N, C-alpha and C positions, 0 to 999 in steps of 0.2 A: 156382472155382465147379464146375469138371468133378467134381472129388471130391465134393460134394454134390448133384448131379445127379439122384442117386436117392433123395436124402432128402425125407422129406413136410415143406416148409417151409409157416408160415402167416405171412402179413406182414398189417400193420395190422389185428393181430388183440389188443387189448389185455387182456390178463390181469386176471380178477376175484377170481381165489381160486388158489391152490396147495394141491394135498394131496399129503401127504408123510408118511403114515402106515405105516410099516413097508415092505410090498413094493406097497403102492398109491402109485403117483406118477402125478399128472395136473394137468394146467393146465386149469382151467376158464375159457372166454370168452363172448361174447355169442354167437359161433358154435357153441358145444359144446366137447364135454372132449376133452383130447386126450391120450392115456396114454403114460407115458414109462419108460424104465430109470433115467435121470438126470435133473435139472434144474439147469442153471446160472442164478442169479438173479444181474443185473446190475443191477438197480434201487439209486438213489440212497439213499443213509441218511434225504433227506426222503420219498422214497417209503415206504420200509420203515416209518417211523414217524407216516405218515400216517394210517393205517387203512383207505386207499381200496384196498390190496389185503391181500385176505384169504390167512391160512394156516390149514389145517386138518392136525393139529393147532395151535393159536397157535403163533408163536414164543416161547420162552422171556422173560422178563420181564429177564432178565441181558442178552440180547442185545439187546433192542429199549432199555433204558438207554443200553448203550454206544453204539448206531447215533446216540440222540437227543445224546449227546454229541461226536458228531464232527461238526464243521461242513464245507460243500462249500466245495470249492478253487473258483479262479477261475485261467481262461488265456485271453487275448483275442489273435488272430491279424491281425496287419495284412500285409496284402498290397501289394507293390510290383512293376509292370512296368517293368523296365529296357531301355533301348535297348543291345542285346548283352550282354556279359557284364564290366561295366565293374568287378566284384569279381574277377575273374580265379578264380571258383569251378568245382569240377568238377561234374558232375552229380549232384545231389540231394548236395549238400555241406552238413553243418551246422557253425556255427560256435557256440562255448557261449564267453560273456565270461566271465572271474574276474573279478569286480568287488566294491568296497570298499563299495558302499551299494546301496540296493534298486532303483536306476534303472539297471536293467539288463536283458538280454533274451537271445533263443535266435534264429540266424538259421538259415533252411534255403533254400539256393540254389540257382538253375535247377533247379526242381523239373521232373521228369520230361525235363529236357534243353530245356527253355524258359527264358527270361529272366524268367520270374516268381520272385519270392522272398517269403520271409514272415517277418515278425519276431514273435516272439511274447513277450508279456510275460505276468506272472502275479501269484499273491498280491495283498497290500494296494496295491501300487505299479499292477499293473494294474487293479484294481478303479477307482483314483483315476484313472488316464488316463482309462479308458473313460469314467468319467462327466465328462470334460471335452469328448469328443465325437471323431468321426472327424479331424476336422483336427488336434486336439491330436494323436491317437495316430500319423497321419501323419508331422508335424513330430517328434514324439519318433523314429521311426523312423529319418528321414531324418539327424537329428542324431547319434544312435547309430550308426549305417553311417559317418557322415563323421569320428567319431572313431577307429574302427576303421580304415578306410580312406582316411582321406584326406577334404577338405571339399569335392572337389568333386565327389562322388557327387550330390548334391543335382541337378544339371544332366543326370546319365543316367537319372532317374526319370520 
């Protein structure tokens, strides 16, 4: 944050239009116009194709058509607080399982040196699991960790 301390930063300022005509670069918001030498757009493909964010000149049809064909991904994070470090992991250790089916996940352990861990599920499996609710997600995470580290993990959550 110290590197950015001298930069003019505008938070909670939704963009209405991006002007990108030659040397004229600007972001237009309800709070006014912000001139720039460069603009990095990190909006989702859904935002780009919704028409709610205008570009001047308009984005080429070819790029908009390509963005419309891209579907958004899905990632869900299941947080678990352990008693101590029953998994024997290092600080901020990541475990990626090599799986034979879609019932897989990624583990981030001992986040920031604490006993907090997260289990991330993604794609169609993550969407299906999230649709079943929080309890199903937690059950999966404990079951998955039990397969990797031993069945007694459930008692350490």
